[in-house]
C-alpha positions as CSV (number, residue, x, y, z in Angstrom):
1,M,27.6,32.5,-4.4
2,Q,28.6,29.4,-6.4
3,G,31.2,28.5,-3.8
4,I,28.8,28.7,-0.9
5,I,26.2,26.6,-2.8
6,A,28.9,24.1,-3.7
7,R,30.0,23.7,0.0
8,H,26.4,22.9,1.1
9,W,25.1,21.1,-2.0
10,D,25.7,17.5,-0.8
11,T,24.0,18.1,2.6
12,A,21.0,19.9,1.1
13,M,20.6,17.2,-1.6
14,A,20.8,14.4,1.0
15,R,18.1,16.1,3.1
16,L,15.9,16.6,0.0
17,Q,16.4,13.0,-1.2
18,A,15.4,11.6,2.2
19,C,12.2,13.6,2.0
20,I,11.5,12.7,-1.7
21,D,12.0,9.0,-0.9
22,R,9.2,9.0,1.7
23,V,6.6,10.6,-0.6
24,K,4.5,7.9,-2.1
25,M,3.7,9.7,-5.4
26,W,7.4,10.4,-6.2
27,P,9.8,7.7,-7.4
28,Q,12.4,6.9,-4.8
29,G,16.0,7.9,-5.6
30,Q,15.0,10.6,-8.1
31,F,14.9,14.4,-7.9
32,N,13.0,16.0,-10.8
33,H,13.8,19.7,-11.0
34,L,10.9,20.1,-13.4
35,N,8.5,19.0,-10.6
36,S,7.6,22.4,-9.1
37,S,6.8,20.9,-5.7
38,Q,10.2,19.1,-5.5
39,Y,12.0,22.2,-6.8
40,C,10.2,24.3,-4.1
41,Q,11.4,21.9,-1.4
42,Y,14.9,21.9,-2.9
43,L,15.2,25.7,-2.7
44,Y,14.0,25.5,0.9
45,F,16.5,22.7,1.9
46,L,19.4,24.5,0.2
47,S,18.7,27.9,1.8
48,N,18.1,26.3,5.2
49,T,21.2,24.2,5.0
50,I,23.3,27.2,4.2
51,W,21.8,29.1,7.1
52,R,22.3,26.2,9.5
53,E,25.9,25.6,8.6
54,E,27.4,29.0,7.7
55,R,26.4,32.3,9.2
56,S,28.7,34.6,7.3
57,E,27.2,37.7,5.8
58,E,27.8,36.4,2.3
59,A,26.2,33.0,3.1
60,L,23.1,34.7,4.6
61,G,22.9,36.8,1.4
62,V,22.8,33.6,-0.6
63,A,20.2,32.0,1.7
64,T,18.1,35.2,1.3
65,R,18.4,35.1,-2.5
66,L,17.3,31.4,-2.5
67,F,14.3,32.3,-0.2
68,L,13.3,35.1,-2.5
69,L,13.7,32.9,-5.6
70,N,11.4,30.3,-4.0
71,K,8.9,33.1,-3.2
72,A,8.9,34.4,-6.8
73,L,8.8,31.1,-8.6
74,N,6.5,29.2,-6.3
75,G,4.5,31.8,-4.4
76,I,5.5,30.4,-1.0
77,D,6.6,32.3,2.0
78,L,9.0,29.8,3.7
79,F,11.9,31.6,5.3
80,Y,15.1,29.7,5.6
81,E,15.2,30.1,9.4
82,I,12.0,28.0,9.8
83,E,12.8,24.5,10.9
84,M,10.6,22.4,8.7
85,P,10.4,18.6,9.5
86,E,12.7,16.1,7.9
87,V,9.8,14.8,5.8
88,F,7.1,17.0,4.4
89,F,5.1,17.3,1.2
90,I,3.9,20.4,-0.7
91,G,1.0,19.6,-3.0
92,H,0.7,23.0,-4.6
93,S,2.9,25.8,-3.2
94,V,1.0,28.9,-4.3
95,G,-0.1,31.1,-1.4
96,I,1.4,29.0,1.4
97,V,2.6,31.1,4.3
98,L,4.5,29.5,7.2
99,A,5.6,31.2,10.4
100,K,8.3,30.1,12.8
101,A,6.3,27.5,14.5
102,T,6.9,23.9,15.7
103,Y,6.3,21.4,12.8
104,G,6.0,17.7,13.3
105,N,7.3,15.2,10.8
106,Y,5.1,14.0,7.8
107,L,3.5,17.4,7.3
108,V,1.3,17.9,4.2
109,L,0.6,21.4,2.8
110,Y,-1.7,22.6,0.0
111,Q,-2.2,25.9,-1.7
112,N,-3.2,28.9,0.4
113,S,-2.6,27.1,3.7
114,T,-1.2,29.2,6.5
115,V,0.5,28.5,9.8
116,G,0.8,31.8,11.7
117,K,1.3,33.6,15.0
118,N,-1.3,35.4,17.0
119,H,0.1,38.1,19.4
120,G,3.5,36.5,19.0
121,V,2.4,33.0,19.9
122,A,3.0,30.3,17.3
123,P,1.2,26.9,17.0
124,V,2.7,23.5,17.7
125,L,1.9,20.9,15.1
126,G,2.2,17.2,15.8
127,A,3.3,14.5,13.3
128,G,1.2,13.7,10.4
129,V,-0.8,17.0,10.1
130,I,-2.5,17.7,6.8
131,L,-3.5,21.3,5.8
132,Y,-5.9,21.1,2.8
133,P,-6.4,24.1,0.5
134,N,-7.3,27.5,2.2
135,S,-6.9,26.2,5.7
136,A,-5.1,27.9,8.6
137,I,-3.6,27.1,12.0
138,I,-3.1,30.4,13.9
139,G,-1.9,31.3,17.3
140,R,-1.9,29.3,20.6
141,C,-2.8,25.8,19.0
142,R,-1.6,22.4,19.9
143,I,-2.5,20.3,16.9
144,G,-2.5,16.6,17.8
145,A,-0.8,14.0,15.6
146,N,-2.7,12.8,12.5
147,T,-5.0,15.8,12.4
148,A,-6.4,16.8,8.9
149,V,-7.7,20.4,8.7
150,S,-10.3,20.4,5.9
151,Q,-10.5,22.9,3.1
152,G,-11.5,26.4,4.1
153,T,-11.1,25.7,7.9
154,G,-9.3,28.0,10.3
155,V,-8.1,26.7,13.6
156,I,-7.4,29.7,15.8
157,N,-6.2,29.5,19.4
158,R,-7.6,26.0,19.6
159,D,-6.3,22.5,20.2
160,T,-7.1,19.3,18.4
161,P,-6.9,15.8,20.1
162,G,-5.2,14.1,17.1
163,N,-6.4,11.2,14.9
164,C,-9.1,13.5,13.7
165,M,-10.5,15.6,10.9
166,V,-11.4,19.2,11.6
167,F,-14.2,21.0,9.8
168,A,-15.6,24.5,10.0
169,G,-18.7,24.4,12.1
170,T,-21.4,26.9,12.8
171,A,-20.9,30.3,14.5
172,G,-17.1,30.0,14.3
173,E,-17.0,26.7,16.1
174,L,-15.0,23.7,14.9
175,T,-16.5,20.3,14.2
176,I,-14.0,17.6,15.1
177,K,-14.6,14.0,13.9
178,T,-12.5,11.0,14.7
179,A,-10.6,9.7,11.7
180,K,-11.5,6.2,10.6
181,R,-7.9,5.7,9.4
182,P,-4.6,7.6,9.3
183,L,-5.1,9.9,6.2
184,I,-1.3,10.6,6.3
185,D,-0.8,7.0,4.9
186,D,-2.1,8.3,1.5
187,F,0.9,10.5,1.2
188,F,4.0,8.9,2.7
189,R,6.0,5.7,2.9
190,R,6.6,5.5,6.6
191,G,7.5,3.1,9.4
192,S,5.8,2.8,12.7
193,E,7.0,6.2,13.9
194,L,3.5,7.8,13.8
């Protein structure tokens, strides 16, 4: 196990550091293993890097152990085969469940948020999507760039235009309001890529 981790350590740490350096509330150039959000992302990047680069039975066993450790320590269901974006932020990991979906860069996740499949169909999330606590994106959804899903809102088999905020409406409908500014800028140091 130690040999497998050692072989992939540098790559995983480079991926983690690139992510940490883009998050505004975290000091650049530093990984704090006592910051539970950073440690959660570290365990994901390490397990995912091992899975990407080495498919031996022993390596998959290590990746599985790291996934299970992350689940036990942080209450997150983030399997190592899921391709998370290069830059993402986990505010509070407890209760987050993520399916194999398409995730755009600069993703923000808070507690009890879910991205899931419906009848085998997974959502596609654009860049700069924010899922506030207890929100969900499920099924055949195309979530436009810079969409913020408000607390307690479920987007199921629906699309969003992007540059918007999504709220739970009446009778199961959604209320979509144009965002006055990119909320994603509160979270990340970024260039003009969004």
